SERO-4910 file (N, C-alpha, C, O; in steps of 0.05 Angstrom, whole numbers):
BEGIN
 pado doro    nc1    nc2    nc3   cac1   cac2   cac3    cc1    cc2    cc3    oc1    oc2    oc3
  Unk    A    171    289    486    154    277    472    158    251    454    177    253    439
  Unk    A    143    226    451    142    208    435    148    213    403    143    236    395
  Unk    A    157    197    387    149    201    357    125    199    353    121    211    332
  Unk    A    107    192    361     91    188    356     68    216    362     48    220    349
  Unk    A     77    230    382     67    252    400     86    273    371     72    285    355
  Unk    A    107    273    369    120    295    361    107    295    325    103    317    314
  Unk    A    103    276    313     92    274    286     69    289    291     66    313    286
  Unk    A     55    277    299     28    283    306     21    315    311      5    327    298
  Unk    A     35    325    332     35    354    334     41    368    307     25    384    297
  Unk    A     64    361    297     69    371    271     61    372    243     72    386    226
  Unk    A     39    353    241     21    352    229    -11    356    236    -28    345    223
  Unk    A    -17    373    258    -35    388    268    -19    418    276    -27    433    294
  Unk    A      2    422    261     11    450    261      7    460    290     -4    481    294
  Unk    A     17    443    311     25    452    341     63    453    342     73    460    321
  Unk    A     70    451    351     97    458    356    108    439    372    104    439    396
  Unk    A    124    419    360    133    398    372    162    396    392    159    415    407
  Unk    A    179    388    397    200    393    418    224    395    396    242    411    395
  Unk    A    219    376    380    239    373    349    218    374    328    193    373    327
  Unk    A    243    376    307    228    366    286    228    342    278    250    330    279
  Unk    A    203    328    267    196    297    268    221    292    241    230    310    227
  Unk    A    230    265    238    242    259    210    232    229    212    228    212    229
  Unk    A    232    232    178    224    208    167    247    188    144    258    206    131
  Unk    A    257    164    134    276    160    129    266    135     97    255    114    100
  Unk    A    274    146     74    264    124     54    287    127     32    297    146     19
  Unk    A    289    106     33    323     95      5    310     78     -8    294     63      3
  Unk    A    316     78    -40    324     50    -48    332     36    -35    342     41    -14
  Unk    A    329      4    -46    329    -18    -29    370    -17    -27    383    -20     -6
  Unk    A    379    -14    -48    403    -22    -58    423     -7    -30    442    -18    -19
  Unk    A    410     27    -23    426     45     -6    411     31     24    427     26     43
  Unk    A    388     25     27    382     16     54    403    -11     61    417    -10     81
  Unk    A    406    -39     38    425    -50     46    452    -33     42    465    -48     56
  Unk    A    468    -15     36    490    -17     37    493      2     65    514      5     77
  Unk    A    464     16     74    473     26    105    473      3    121    487      5    141
  Unk    A    466     -8    118    466    -33    140    485    -51    148    488    -63    169
  Unk    A    504    -51    116    528    -64    111    552    -52    125    571    -63    136
  Unk    A    546    -19    120    571     -4    130    564     -2    160    585     -4    172
  Unk    A    555      0    169    544     -2    202    541    -22    211    534    -24    235
  Unk    A    544    -42    195    543    -73    206    522    -78    226    524    -92    246
  Unk    A    497    -61    216    472    -69    224    457   -101    213    463   -110    191
  Unk    A    439   -113    232    424   -128    217    391   -125    213    378   -138    196
  Unk    A    379   -102    231    354    -88    235    351    -62    219    370    -46    216
  Unk    A    332    -60    212    320    -34    201    321    -14    230    327      9    229
  Unk    A    315    -27    252    311    -24    281    328     -4    287    323     19    294
  Unk    A    358    -24    280    382      6    285    389     13    270    413     19    274
  Unk    A    382     18    250    382     37    225    365     70    232    375     91    226
  Unk    A    336     65    246    317     77    247    331     99    276    332    124    280
  Unk    A    342     68    296    349     86    319    379    101    314    383    119    330
  Unk    A    397     97    297    418    120    288    407    142    285    411    161    300
  Unk    A    392    144    264    383    175    254    358    186    267    345    206    263
  Unk    A    355    166    285    331    184    300    303    188    288    289    208    289
  Unk    A    296    162    274    274    167    252    242    161    273    238    145    291
  Unk    A    227    178    262    196    182    280    176    167    265    152    169    271
  Unk    A    185    151    245    155    144    224    164    119    218    184    117    203
  Unk    A    151     96    227    153     80    216    130     59    190    107     52    197
  Unk    A    134     55    178    115     44    148    102     20    166    110      9    186
  Unk    A     72     16    145     62    -11    159     43    -20    129     29     -4    115
  Unk    A     46    -40    125     21    -50    100      7    -77    109     14    -94    125
  Unk    A    -12    -74     92    -22   -103     95     -4   -126     78     10   -117     60
  Unk    A     -5   -152     82      8   -176     72     -7   -187     48    -28   -201     46
  Unk    A      9   -177     28    -16   -199      3    -12   -235      6      7   -250      6
  Unk    A    -37   -238      8    -40   -268      9    -63   -273    -14    -81   -291    -13
  Unk    A    -58   -250    -40    -81   -266    -55    -73   -289    -80    -56   -306    -76
  Unk    A    -88   -286   -104    -73   -308   -120    -40   -311   -127    -25   -291   -127
  Unk    A    -31   -333   -133      0   -333   -142     -2   -309   -162    -24   -303   -172
  Unk    A     25   -290   -170     28   -270   -183     45   -281   -207     68   -284   -198
  Unk    A     45   -286   -231     55   -303   -247     80   -286   -253     78   -261   -256
  Unk    A    108   -302   -255    128   -299   -264    142   -311   -287    150   -334   -284
  Unk    A    149   -297   -313    157   -317   -336    183   -296   -347    187   -272   -344
  Unk    A    202   -324   -366    216   -303   -380    206   -298   -396    189   -315   -403
  Unk    A    210   -271   -415    207   -261   -435    232   -276   -460    251   -290   -456
  Unk    A    220   -265   -487    226   -273   -518    257   -260   -506    277   -272   -513
  Unk    A    259   -235   -489    292   -224   -492    301   -227   -468    312   -209   -456
  Unk    A    293   -262   -455    309   -262   -433    306   -255   -407    314   -268   -388
  Unk    A    290   -230   -409    276   -222   -372    263   -228   -361    244   -237   -373
  Unk    A    262   -229   -339    243   -245   -318    229   -223   -317    238   -200   -314
  Unk    A    199   -234   -318    176   -210   -318    160   -218   -296    154   -241   -290
  Unk    A    151   -193   -282    140   -198   -259     99   -191   -257     94   -167   -258
  Unk    A     91   -198   -257     52   -190   -258     52   -183   -225     58   -193   -204
  Unk    A     41   -155   -236     29   -148   -201     -3   -152   -197    -16   -159   -216
  Unk    A    -13   -148   -173    -35   -162   -171    -58   -140   -181    -81   -140   -174
  Unk    A    -46   -122   -199    -70    -99   -212    -64   -112   -239    -81   -107   -256
  Unk    A    -45   -126   -247    -45   -139   -280    -23   -131   -298    -14   -143   -318
  Unk    A    -15   -100   -285     13    -95   -302     37   -120   -297     40   -132   -276
  Unk    A     52   -124   -321     70   -128   -316     95   -115   -322     95    -93   -333
  Unk    A    118   -127   -314    141   -103   -311    166   -127   -309    166   -151   -303
  Unk    A    190   -103   -317    224   -122   -320    234   -103   -305    223    -81   -303
  Unk    A    266   -112   -288    279    -99   -275    302    -86   -306    313    -97   -325
  Unk    A    301    -56   -295    319    -45   -317    346    -44   -294    344    -44   -270
  Unk    A    367    -43   -308    391    -36   -293    411    -21   -308    420    -27   -330
  Unk    A    420      8   -289    436     26   -294    459     32   -274    454     30   -250
  Unk    A    484     39   -283    500     48   -273    504     37   -247    518     19   -237
  Unk    A    478     62   -236    474     60   -209    459     45   -190    465     37   -167
  Unk    A    433     43   -206    412     18   -192    392     10   -214    391     14   -238
  Unk    A    377     -5   -196    363    -20   -215    323     -8   -214    309     -2   -194
  Unk    A    319     -9   -235    286     -1   -238    270    -19   -247    276    -41   -256
  Unk    A    235     -5   -241    220    -33   -249    205    -14   -275    194      7   -271
  Unk    A    208    -27   -305    192    -17   -317    177    -21   -326    185    -40   -339
  Unk    A    151    -18   -334    122    -32   -338    126    -40   -374    127    -23   -392
  Unk    A    128    -70   -376    120    -79   -402     97    -77   -415     96    -72   -439
  Unk    A     73    -83   -398     43    -89   -406     35    -75   -391     41    -72   -367
  Unk    A     13    -61   -409     -5    -53   -396    -33    -49   -403    -42    -35   -421
  Unk    A    -47    -68   -382    -74    -80   -382    -93    -64   -394   -114    -74   -403
  Unk    A    -87    -40   -395   -122    -29   -399   -115    -10   -420   -127     11   -422
  Unk    A    -91    -18   -438    -82      1   -459   -104     10   -478   -103     28   -495
  Unk    A   -124     -7   -472   -145    -11   -501   -169      3   -495   -183     12   -513
  Unk    A   -178      6   -463   -205     21   -449   -202     53   -470   -184     69   -474
  Unk    A   -235     47   -480   -245     76   -495   -273     80   -491   -284     94   -508
  Unk    A   -285     69   -474   -312     75   -463   -310     67   -434   -292     57   -420
  Unk    A   -341     75   -429   -342     69   -399   -347     36   -397   -338     24   -378
  Unk    A   -358     24   -414   -360     -3   -415   -335    -21   -410   -329    -41   -397
  Unk    A   -320     -1   -431   -294    -26   -428   -289    -12   -398   -301    -27   -382
  Unk    A   -280      4   -386   -268     10   -352   -293    -12   -338   -281    -27   -322
  Unk    A   -315    -17   -340   -328    -29   -330   -312    -61   -326   -306    -72   -305
  Unk    A   -308    -69   -349   -294    -98   -360   -267    -96   -347   -258   -118   -343
  Unk    A   -254    -79   -339   -235    -87   -324   -229    -93   -299   -237    -80   -280
  Unk    A   -212   -117   -297   -204   -131   -268   -190   -113   -254   -176    -97   -265
  Unk    A   -194   -114   -225   -191   -103   -211   -178   -119   -176   -187   -139   -164
  Unk    A   -162   -106   -170   -156   -125   -147   -180   -135   -123   -197   -117   -120
  Unk    A   -183   -158   -108   -198   -157    -91   -190   -151    -62   -168   -160    -56
  Unk    A   -202   -137    -44   -196   -130    -10   -187   -156      0   -166   -157     12
  Unk    A   -198   -171     -3   -199   -205     11   -173   -217      8   -165   -232     25
  Unk    A   -154   -210    -22   -127   -215    -25   -105   -201     -3    -82   -198    -10
  Unk    A   -113   -194     17    -92   -182     36   -105   -192     63   -126   -202     69
  Unk    A    -80   -185     80    -82   -198    109    -78   -171    125    -55   -166    132
  Unk    A    -93   -156    130    -98   -135    151    -82   -136    180    -76   -116    193
  Unk    A    -77   -161    187    -70   -161    205    -38   -161    216    -27   -164    237
  Unk    A    -29   -155    188     -4   -144    187     10   -114    187     32   -106    178
  Unk    A     -9   -103    199    -11    -79    201    -21    -70    233    -19    -48    243
  Unk    A    -31    -92    246    -30    -88    268    -13   -100    288     -8    -96    311
  Unk    A     -5   -117    271     27   -129    288     53   -101    289     67    -94    307
  Unk    A     50    -91    257     73    -66    268     67    -45    288     82    -38    307
  Unk    A     41    -33    281     36    -20    303     37    -28    344     38    -13    364
  Unk    A     37    -54    339     42    -70    368     68    -66    369     74    -56    391
  Unk    A     89    -69    354    114    -75    354    127    -40    356    149    -35    364
  Unk    A    114    -27    349    128      4    351    113     24    365    116     48    362
  Unk    A     97     13    382     76     34    398     82     70    401     67     89    398
  Unk    A    100     69    405    115    108    409    119    111    386    122    135    383
  Unk    A    123     94    356    130    108    337     95    118    321     72    110    324
  Unk    A    107    137    305     86    151    281     80    123    255     96    114    238
  Unk    A     55    116    262     61     94    234     42    105    212     18    113    215
  Unk    A     57    104    187     42    108    160     30     80    138     35     56    134
  Unk    A     16     97    130      2     71    106     -4     86     78     -9    109     71
  Unk    A      1     63     66    -11     78     33      2     67     13     19     51     19
  Unk    A     -2     72    -17     13     65    -29      6     77    -50     -4     98    -44
  Unk    A      7     71    -88      2     89   -102    -22     93   -106    -37     74   -109
  Unk    A    -31    122   -106    -56    126   -113    -70    127   -144    -57    113   -160
  Unk    A    -92    141   -155   -106    122   -172    -90    131   -189    -78    114   -202
  Unk    A    -84    155   -195    -69    168   -220    -38    152   -219    -31    149   -242
  Unk    A    -27    146   -207      1    132   -203     -6    107   -210      9     96   -226
  Unk    A    -28     91   -199    -28     69   -215    -43     60   -239    -47     36   -244
  Unk    A    -53     85   -256    -57     83   -280    -40     92   -294    -44     87   -318
  Unk    A    -23    102   -291     15    107   -305     23     69   -306     41     60   -320
  Unk    A     10     57   -294     24     31   -293     -6     15   -312     -1     -6   -323
  Unk    A    -21     21   -312    -47      6   -323    -48     19   -354    -51      3   -374
  Unk    A    -45     43   -357    -56     50   -388    -29     70   -392    -22     87   -375
  Unk    A    -15     66   -420     12     90   -426      2    116   -414    -22    117   -408
  Unk    A     21    138   -409      5    161   -397      1    173   -420    -10    194   -414
  Unk    A      4    170   -449     -1    197   -465    -29    179   -468    -48    194   -466
  Unk    A    -38    151   -472    -64    138   -474    -80    149   -454   -102    157   -460
  Unk    A    -72    149   -432    -91    166   -405    -99    185   -416   -123    184   -420
  Unk    A    -84    212   -427    -92    235   -427   -109    240   -441   -127    257   -436
  Unk    A   -106    224   -468   -119    228   -493   -148    213   -487   -167    214   -504
  Unk    A   -151    201   -466   -169    193   -451   -188    207   -438   -213    204   -441
  Unk    A   -172    232   -417   -185    243   -403   -200    269   -421   -215    287   -413
  Unk    A   -189    263   -456   -207    294   -464   -213    286   -482   -208    302   -499
  Unk    A   -226    255   -496   -236    243   -515   -265    223   -511   -283    216   -526
  Unk    A   -259    214   -476   -274    204   -465   -277    204   -436   -283    183   -425
  Unk    A   -273    231   -418   -272    237   -400   -292    223   -378   -287    229   -354
  Unk    A   -313    204   -383   -328    195   -375   -318    166   -362   -326    155   -341
  Unk    A   -296    156   -384   -285    128   -377   -262    129   -370   -250    108   -364
  Unk    A   -246    163   -369   -221    156   -357   -232    163   -321   -220    153   -302
  Unk    A   -255    180   -316   -266    178   -292   -274    156   -280   -269    152   -256
  Unk    A   -284    142   -291   -297    111   -292   -273     89   -273   -277     75   -253
  Unk    A   -243     96   -293   -231     74   -281   -218     96   -253   -216     85   -231
  Unk    A   -212    119   -256   -210    127   -225   -234    121   -196   -232    118   -172
  Unk    A   -251    122   -213   -268    116   -182   -268     90   -178   -272     82   -156
  Unk    A   -262     71   -202   -260     42   -194   -242     44   -166   -250     48   -143
  Unk    A   -217     40   -178   -194     47   -164   -199     57   -137   -196     42   -118
  Unk    A   -207     87   -134   -219     90   -107   -232     71    -87   -224     65    -65
  Unk    A   -258     62   -103   -275     41    -94   -257     15    -80   -262      9    -57
  Unk    A   -238      1    -92   -217    -14    -74   -202      4    -49   -202      1    -24
  Unk    A   -187     26    -71   -174     33    -44   -192     44    -17   -180     44      4
  Unk    A   -223     54    -19   -233     69      3   -238     33     16   -228     36     39
  Unk    A   -245      6     15   -247    -13     24   -214    -24     36   -199    -21     55
  Unk    A   -215    -31     21   -176    -33     31   -160    -15     53   -149    -22     74
  Unk    A   -164      7     44   -163     22     73   -177     19     96   -168     18    118
  Unk    A   -195     18     91   -219     20    111   -209     -3    137   -205      1    161
  Unk    A   -207    -29    118   -198    -50    135   -165    -51    140   -158    -68    157
  Unk    A   -149    -39    130   -130    -31    147   -134     -6    172   -113     -1    183
  Unk    A   -154      6    179   -146     25    189   -166      7    221   -163     16    244
  Unk    A   -181    -11    215   -196    -25    233   -178    -49    239   -188    -61    258
  Unk    A   -165    -55    233   -145    -75    233   -119    -56    258   -106    -63    278
  Unk    A   -120    -43    250    -99    -23    265   -113    -10    296    -99     -4    316
  Unk    A   -142     -6    295   -141    -10    317   -145     24    334   -147     32    358
  Unk    A   -146     39    305   -142     76    322   -107     84    319   -100    108    321
  Unk    A    -84     57    315    -62     66    323    -46     79    292    -23     89    292
  Unk    A    -65     75    266    -49     86    238    -51    114    243    -73    124    245
  Unk    A    -28    129    246    -21    154    245    -23    177    220    -21    202    223
  Unk    A    -27    166    200    -20    177    179    -27    158    149    -15    137    145
  Unk    A    -49    172    130    -52    155     97    -36    172     88    -32    193     99
  Unk    A    -26    166     67     -6    175     46     -3    161     22     13    144     16
  Unk    A    -21    173      9    -20    164    -29     -3    177    -43     -2    201    -40
  Unk    A     10    165    -57     21    161    -85     12    173   -111     -2    160   -127
  Unk    A     19    196   -116      3    210   -146     24    234   -151     29    252   -136
  Unk    A     35    229   -181     59    251   -179     45    262   -209     45    253   -232
  Unk    A     33    286   -196     14    304   -210     32    325   -228     20    343   -241
  Unk    A     63    322   -230     84    350   -235    106    335   -244    115    314   -235
  Unk    A    115    353   -266    138    349   -281    162    366   -262    158    368   -238
  Unk    A    178    374   -271    197    400   -262    187    424   -261    186    438   -241
  Unk    A    179    431   -286    162    457   -288    140    460   -286    133    483   -288
  Unk    A    125    445   -281     92    454   -282     76    433   -275     85    413   -264
  Unk    A     54    435   -279     32    416   -281     36    391   -304     49    394   -325
  Unk    A     20    363   -295     16    345   -320     -6    355   -341     -8    352   -365
  Unk    A    -24    370   -317    -49    369   -337    -57    401   -320    -48    409   -299
  Unk    A    -75    414   -335    -91    446   -315    -94    432   -282    -88    411   -271
  Unk    A   -106    455   -276   -108    454   -251   -147    452   -248   -158    445   -227
  Unk    A   -157    457   -267   -187    452   -282   -193    421   -283   -213    410   -275
  Unk    A   -166    405   -297   -172    383   -293   -161    364   -271   -164    340   -265
  Unk    A   -151    378   -264   -151    358   -232   -173    365   -217   -180    350   -199
  Unk    A   -186    388   -220   -204    391   -200   -227    370   -209   -238    355   -192
  Unk    A   -235    369   -238   -245    347   -256   -247    319   -246   -266    303   -241
  Unk    A   -222    317   -243   -217    283   -240   -203    284   -211   -197    260   -209
  Unk    A   -199    290   -199   -183    286   -177   -192    297   -153   -187    286   -132
  Unk    A   -207    323   -153   -219    335   -129   -229    310   -109   -218    299    -90
  Unk    A   -258    304   -121   -274    288   -103   -261    263    -88   -262    258    -64
  Unk    A   -248    250   -109   -231    233    -99   -210    225    -72   -205    206    -56
  Unk    A   -200    256    -80   -182    256    -53   -196    265    -28   -186    261     -6
  Unk    A   -223    279    -32   -237    293    -12   -251    252     14   -256    250     38
  Unk    A   -252    236     -5   -258    215      4   -239    200     15   -249    182     28
  Unk    A   -214    202     15   -194    186     19   -190    207     44   -184    196     66
  Unk    A   -192    231     43   -179    247     65   -201    244     95   -195    244    119
  Unk    A   -232    242     80   -246    239    101   -240    208    115   -245    205    139
  Unk    A   -231    188    101   -240    163    113   -213    167    130   -215    155    151
  Unk    A   -189    178    127   -168    191    147   -181    199    168   -179    183    187
  Unk    A   -192    216    171   -200    233    190   -218    218    213   -216    220    237
  Unk    A   -238    201    194   -257    193    204   -235    164    221   -248    157    241
  Unk    A   -225    157    221   -207    140    239   -177    149    258   -159    134    266
  Unk    A   -180    178    260   -161    195    279   -135    192    263   -115    195    277
  Unk    A   -129    188    236   -109    197    224   -104    220    202   -123    225    187
  Unk    A    -87    230    201    -75    252    182    -79    244    154    -94    225    149
  Unk    A    -68    253    138    -64    253    106    -46    263     88    -44    287     86
  Unk    A    -36    250     77    -16    263     75     -9    255     36     -3    233     26
  Unk    A    -13    275     24    -10    273      0     12    278    -15     23    301    -14
  Unk    A     25    253    -34     59    247    -46     44    265    -73     22    261    -83
  Unk    A     60    280    -78     66    289   -120     87    299   -118     90    319   -104
  Unk    A    104    290   -131    134    297   -139    134    314   -153    110    313   -158
  Unk    A    146    338   -171    142    358   -180    131    386   -172    128    396   -150
  Unk    A    127    399   -203    118    434   -195     91    431   -190     75    434   -209
  Unk    A     79    424   -159     50    417   -160     44    451   -139     27    450   -121
  Unk    A     55    472   -142     46    489   -119     19    506   -129      7    521   -113
  Unk    A     12    503   -156    -17    508   -160    -30    486   -145    -47    498   -132
  Unk    A    -32    468   -141    -49    449   -127    -43    451    -98    -49    431    -85
  Unk    A    -30    474    -82    -30    473    -53    -59    486    -49    -75    474    -34
  Unk    A    -64    501    -56    -97    513    -48   -119    498    -44   -136    501    -26
  Unk    A   -117    473    -73   -135    457    -69   -128    438    -51   -146    437    -35
  Unk    A   -110    421    -45   -103    402    -24   -116    419      1   -132    407     16
  Unk    A   -108    449      6   -113    452     27   -147    455     30   -157    455     53
  Unk    A   -162    458      9   -192    458      9   -200    441     11   -223    443     17
  Unk    A   -187    410      8   -202    381     12   -196    369     33   -203    346     38
  Unk    A   -179    387     53   -168    375     83   -141    367     85   -129    365    106
  Unk    A   -131    362     65    -98    351     60    -87    355     89    -95    376     98
  Unk    A    -73    342    103    -58    359    124    -32    354    118    -17    364    134
  Unk    A    -18    339     97      5    344     90     18    340     60     13    321     45
  Unk    A     34    359     55     46    354     21     75    343     22     93    353     35
  Unk    A     77    319      7     99    307     11    111    293    -23    102    272    -31
  Unk    A    131    309    -38    152    322    -22    157    347    -32    141    361    -45
  Unk    A    180    353    -24    182    384    -31    210    380    -49    232    374    -39
  Unk    A    207    383    -77    220    386    -93    236    411    -99    221    431   -100
  Unk    A    268    416   -106    274    447   -116    260    455   -146    273    451   -167
  Unk    A    235    464   -148    222    473   -174    212    493   -162    210    497   -138
  Unk    A    204    509   -182    190    528   -176    168    533   -160    155    513   -169
  Unk    A    157    540   -148    130    550   -125    134    530    -97    118    528    -79
  Unk    A    160    517   -101    161    493    -68    186    503    -56    200    487    -44
  Unk    A    194    529    -59    218    536    -41    213    542    -15    196    558     -7
  Unk    A    228    528      0    215    543     34    205    563     37    181    563     44
  Unk    A    220    588     34    213    614     31    187    622     31    173    631     49
  Unk    A    182    618      9    155    622     -7    128    607     10    107    619     16
  Unk    A    134    584     14    120    565     30    114    576     57     93    579     68
  Unk    A    139    581     63    135    585     96    112    616     94     99    621    114
  Unk    A    110    632     73     99    652     81     66    651     66     46    664     73
  Unk    A     70    634     47     37    637     40     19    618     47     -5    623     43
  Unk    A     31    584     64     27    571     75     27    558     98     16    536    102
  Unk    A     39    574    115     51    564    139     21    560    159      5    578    164
  Unk    A     17    533    169     -1    539    192    -16    520    182    -21    500    196
  Unk    A    -30    525    144    -46    515    137    -41    483    117    -58    473    103
  Unk    A    -25    477    120     -8    450    114     23    443    115     42    458    109
  Unk    A     25    419    124     45    408    142     69    407    113     56    403     93
  Unk    A     87    409    109    106    401     90    126    379     92    131    379    116
  Unk    A    142    360     79    149    336     84    171    337     63    166    337     39
  Unk    A    200    337     78    217    333     45    230    363     47    230    380     65
  Unk    A    242    363     18    260    387     17    283    383     12    293    400     -3
  Unk    A    304    360     21    325    369     22    341    347     -7    339    322     -6
  Unk    A    355    360    -30    343    359    -60    365    341    -59    387    343    -50
  Unk    A    347    309    -78    367    292    -73    370    290   -108    368    268   -119
  Unk    A    374    317   -124    387    307   -151    411    328   -150    425    328   -170
  Unk    A    416    343   -134    436    358   -134    456    358   -121    478    349   -125
  Unk    A    443    374    -96    463    372    -67    467    343    -58    489    337    -50
  Unk    A    452    328    -58    462    306    -34    470    285    -54    472    263    -44
  Unk    A    476    285    -79    488    272    -95    518    281    -94    538    267    -91
  Unk    A    516    310    -96    545    322   -106    550    342    -95    567    358   -103
  Unk    A    530    346    -68    548    369    -49    564    363    -23    571    340    -15
  Unk    A    570    384    -11    588    365     14    567    362     31    543    369     29
  Unk    A    587    344     58    561    339     83    553    373     97    536    373    114
  Unk    A    563    393     91    574    416     94    549    436     84    537    454     97
  Unk    A    546    428     62    525    436     47    502    428     54    483    444     58
  Unk    A    500    405     54    472    387     65    458    399     90    435    409     95
  Unk    A    488    393    107    475    406    138    459    436    140    437    441    150
  Unk    A    480    456    124    471    480    114    433    482    106    415    496    115
  Unk    A    435    465     89    409    463     72    384    449     94    360    454     93
  Unk    A    394    433    110    372    419    127    366    433    150    343    432    159
  Unk    A    392    455    166    386    475    186    364    498    166    346    507    181
  Unk    A    364    508    142    350    527    132    314    517    132    294    527    142
  Unk    A    318    491    116    287    484    120    274    479    152    250    478    159
  Unk    A    294    478    163    278    474    190    273    501    205    252    505    218
  Unk    A    289    515    202    284    547    211    261    554    197    242    565    207
  Unk    A    262    547    169    235    563    158    211    557    168    192    569    177
  Unk    A    219    531    163    189    509    161    185    496    196    164    487    204
  Unk    A    209    498    213    204    476    231    185    484    257    187    466    274
  Unk    A    169    505    264    151    512    266    123    518    265    108    524    283
  Unk    A    120    513    235     96    524    219     83    489    211     58    487    212
  Unk    A     95    467    205     90    442    208    107    433    188    105    445    166
  Unk    A    129    408    190    148    407    177    158    374    192    158    366    215
  Unk    A    166    363    170    179    332    176    205    328    154    203    324    130
  Unk    A    225    329    168    249    325    151    251    293    139    247    271    151
  Unk    A    260    298    106    268    278     93    283    292     67    284    317     65
  Unk    A    291    279     50    297    288     24    274    289     10    252    281     16
  Unk    A    284    302    -12    258    310    -31    245    287    -45    223    286    -56
  Unk    A    271    261    -41    258    232    -36    271    214    -31    290    219    -17
  Unk    A    268    189    -39    286    165    -18    312    168    -30    314    175    -54
  Unk    A    329    164    -16    355    172    -22    359    146    -47    354    122    -48
  Unk    A    371    164    -66    376    149    -85    409    132    -83    423    139    -63
  Unk    A    420    112   -103    448     99    -93    475    127   -105    500    125   -104
  Unk    A    467    139   -111    487    163   -120    492    183    -98    507    202   -102
  Unk    A    479    178    -73    475    189    -55    507    181    -35    509    158    -26
  Unk    A    525    196    -30    545    188     -3    533    176     13    509    181     13
  Unk    A    544    155     35    532    164     60    536    180     79    519    182     96
  Unk    A    564    198     82    569    223     97    541    246     85    537    266     98
  Unk    A    528    241     65    513    270     62    487    262     73    471    279     80
  Unk    A    482    224     75    458    218     94    456    225    116    438    235    130
  Unk    A    482    218    120    488    223    163    483    244    167    469    248    187
  Unk    A    494    275    148    485    300    145    466    312    153    464    330    170
  Unk    A    449    301    138    416    314    141    405    305    162    388    319    172
  Unk    A    412    280    175    406    271    210    416    278    229    409    269    250
  Unk    A    440    297    228    465    301    244    447    328    261    446    332    286
  Unk    A    437    341    244    434    370    247    418    372    272    401    355    276
  Unk    A    420    388    286    398    399    319    375    399    308    375    414    288
  Unk    A    350    385    312    330    383    302    312    402    329    288    398    331
  Unk    A    319    413    340    304    420    366    291    445    364    307    463    358
  Unk    A    269    452    367    249    481    365    253    491    388    252    477    409
  Unk    A    259    517    388    270    533    416    240    544    413    231    560    429
***
């Protein structure tokens, strides 16, 4: 099987020749690996780990995005959504922190309608076609932050939760406007790719380490219909839909399945997402992606422990629809030997 065939088989709950694999890491880890292996390109890294999935994205060509130095001497970057962020450095890595939330004052539907949104014309969609042409045998994934994830950059999270309660029509209007943009943005992306995109993945973190951020009823009210729209768009263009959501989102799995979601990513080591339970309850209904724990096992375990855990996920989920990856992108505290251990196991399905 080619990588494309392998991934599509796993997403369709058919048995591939081996479990497909994805690779994601923060920039410093990718740079570290390239340096340690004396590689010049990502192609070499993907080949080393037998990676089946390649990301593609339109190229931003819109208005120049403002960058300036604030009163604390920090370099502030503005996104095309309008929020501003700075880089926060830790002992391990560097991370974006939002410093300006342009929709913090939204209190009504009228306020929501006045908010500025990006224009689909701000992107060069031929960039996706170029990636598809370069990697004809790889599975191509597109997608970025979904409506809830973007909200957390535009409105402080506690304010949005209050808006969902105090003026649900305004909260819904913001989410709907975001999905209106995304539907056109992804439609143009699919058109440019001419049927060669295999998966649309939207990023929305609905969970904490122990529970959902809001009730299942609230998810149904605010997110179900827009999820269906994105799923239907993907399927219209022959692509599968993958829902990204960190956290303990097990109560939403039946909801995702009912919406036609093909795959859930990631699997964290949290209640309700253990592979034994998932295989028993949902085997063959939805494909799972990830699971090799980035919080404890990968930073602190031995390569032998990592290999054993990887083999367990393949054994329990491999023939029911599974894509191998860590529970999140590899962070700076994960040793190279443990990354190698994830991809060193035999992924062949007997």
